[in-house]
N, C-alpha and C positions, 0 to 999 in steps of 0.2 A: 228529624228527618236527615237522613245521611246526605252528606255533600256529594254533588255529582262530580265524578272524576272522569275526565275526558282522556281516551287513549291517544297517544301521539299519532299524528297522521303518517300512515305507512309510506305514502308517496313522497312526503317531504323528507322523511328519514332516509328513504332509498336515495333520493336526489342528493342529500348531504353525503351519503356514503360513496356514491359514485363520483361526486366532486372531489372527494379526498383521494380517491384512487386515480381518476383521470381529471387532472386540473384543466381549467378552461385554457384553450389555445388562442393566441393572438393571430386572427386571420387577416389582419390588415396587410395590404401589400406594401413592400418597400418601394420608395419612390426616389428616382434620380432626376435631378434637374439639369438639362442640357441646353446650352445657348448655341444655336445653329441656324442655318438658312434653308431655303426651299429644296436645294439639291439633296442634302442629307435627309430631310423629311420624306421626300418622294422615294429616294433610292434605298433608304435604310429604315427609318423609324416607323413609317406607315406600314411597310410589309411585315415587320417583326413585332409589331405591337402586341397582337394577341399570342402568337407562339412564344414570345419572350415571357409574357406573364404566365402562361400555362407551364412553361418549363422551369422558370426560376422564381416566380412570384414577384418579379420586378415590374414596376410601372415607370414610364418615362414621361416627364413633363418638359415641354419645349418652350424656350424663350426665343421667339423668331427674330433673327437679327442677321445682318451682314457679318463678315468675318471679323473685322476689327471691333465693332461693338460687342460681338460674342466673346471675344478675348477679354474685353473690359468687364463683362459680367462675371467671367471666371476669376479675373483679378480682384474684383470687389467681393467675391464669395457668394454671389447670388446664384451661381451655378457650380456643379461639381465637374462638369466637362464642357468644353467648347468644341464645336465641329466646324470645319471648313474643307472645301474641295480644292486645296492648294498645299504645297509643301510648307513646312513650319518655317523655314528661313524666309520665304516669301511673305508669309503671314506676319512674322515679326517685323519685317522691313516695312510692310504696309502700316502697321501699328505705329511705328516710329515716324513714318512720313506724315501720318495724320495726327501726331502729337499725343498718342495714348501713353500715359506714364505706366511703365511696367518695372516693378521693383527688382525682380530677380528672374531675368530671362532664362538663366540656366535651369531653373526649377520646373520649366514647362516640359512635360514628358509626352511626346507624340506616339500615337498608336494608329497605324495604317489599317483601315477597315477593308477598303477595296480600291481599285483603280477605275477612273471614269474618263471617257473621251468626250471631246467637244467637236461638233460639226459645224460647218458654215451652211447656212440655208438661204435660199432665194425663193421668190414666188414661182410657182409652177409654170407660169407664162414666160418666164425669163429664158432666153436662148443660151445664156452663158453656162458652160458645163464644168469648166476648170478655172481655178484661180490660184496663182502662185503666192508665196509669202510676200514678195514685193508688191503685188497687185493688192493684196489684202491690206497690207500697211497703208498703201496709198489711198484706198478706199475709206478705211476707218479713221484716217487722219486728214481727210478732205483734200488730199493732193490729187486724187482721181475723183471727178465729180459727175462723169457721164458714162453710161454703160457702153457706149461705142468705143471708149478708150481701152476696154478689155474684151472686145469682140462681141458685144451685145448691141441692142437697138440704141438709136439716138434718143436717150431719155435720161433725165437726172437720177442720180443714185440717192436713195433714201436709206440712211443707216438707222437701224433700230438699236437703241441703247437704253438699258433700264436705269432707274434712279437708285435702286437698292444694289449695292455692291455684292459681288459673290466671287467664290474662288474661280469659277469658270471665266469671268470677266478679267480678273487679275492675271490668270495664266495666259489667256489670249493676248492680253495687253503686253505681257512680257515676251512671249514666244513669237507672236506674229507682228507686233507693232514696235518691238525693241524698247519697250517701256514708254513710248510717247503717249501723250494724252489723246483721247478720241475727239473727233470733231464735235463742236458744239451744235452743229446743225443737224440734229437728230430727230427721229420720231420717238418721242418719250413714252416709255411704258414703266410700270412699277417695278417688275422683277423679271428675272431670267425666264421664268415659265410663261410670261406674257408675250415674249418675242415671236414665237411661231404663229399666233393668231394675227399679230400685226403684220407680219411678212406675208401671210396667206391672204390678206385682204388688201395689200398694196403691191401692185405689179412691179414697181420699181424698187421695192424694199430688199434689204439684206440684213442678216443678223447671225447670231450664233445660238446653239441649243445643245442640250445633252444628247449624246448618241442614242439612237433608237427613237428619236422624236416622231410623233404621229400627229399630224395636224392637216386639215383640209387646205389645199392650195399651196403647199410647201414642198420644196425639193432640195435635197442635199447635194451641194457642189463638191466636186472632186478638188480637195485641197490638202495641204500638208497635215500630217497627223498631229493632233493636239491632245495630250494626255496628261491627267493630274491625279494625285492621290486624294482619297477622301480620308481626312485625318481628324481624329479625336485627340484632344489635348487635356491632360490634368495638370494641376499646379501642385507639384510634389508628388509623393507616392500615392497611387490610387487607394481610395477607401475600400473596404470589403465589398460594398455594394457595387462600386464602380468596376472592381476587378471581376465580379460575377458577370457583369454586363460585357466587358471586354472578352472574357473567356467564351461567352455565349456567341458573340459576334464573330470571333475567329474560329469558332467550331461549328456546331449544329446550325447556328443562325445564318451561315453562309448560303444555305440552299434557299433562304427566303429573300435574299437581297436581289434587287433588280439590276 
């Protein structure tokens, strides 16, 4: 009896031939880890997440932190970029003040993504429409404690101040409070984004928020302009992936930023 000889499977042979001509492609997305806070997430990374991946194949992983801890993550190599909404010199000064050891400050390379404004907000029921720098400094350092001292009702002022530091708070403290510490008698919230709700539910409250804030029961007060840059920082020259992100953010990505 003749042995049975099986013909090679045509589909397998064809697959091998195609594999030789068209080698398999690695379709995994490139990932960049960025340490930053709520403002950068809301204004930049949430809006560009999908268009960034569609255009470049990049995905962003966020380590949520305040400015100084974010710089610490970059210093330790846990992130490729750190982000904060304040100028680099103020950022480095805050890090020094808080005792964060930085080996080579000159190696930090800043990239400004956009500019962001901060506004002062009060409860909609509050009669006060305008506050000067001197009045804001007095309110946030507890030298002014009653709304009647700035043209409002006879009621105690409640300052809303978050636990999590941010570029907005640091910039406000520098520009409006001349670097003085805020009052310790505050309505405590977790982060900058929690301030509007707290102000909207407390008639005597005051706080700060990002420009364009939309919250029930909140009104923006006429106050001096407070503007700050949204800055990404690399340690040393940016990698190929980081440079791809930066190129997108300063080019096509601008139309997606809030």
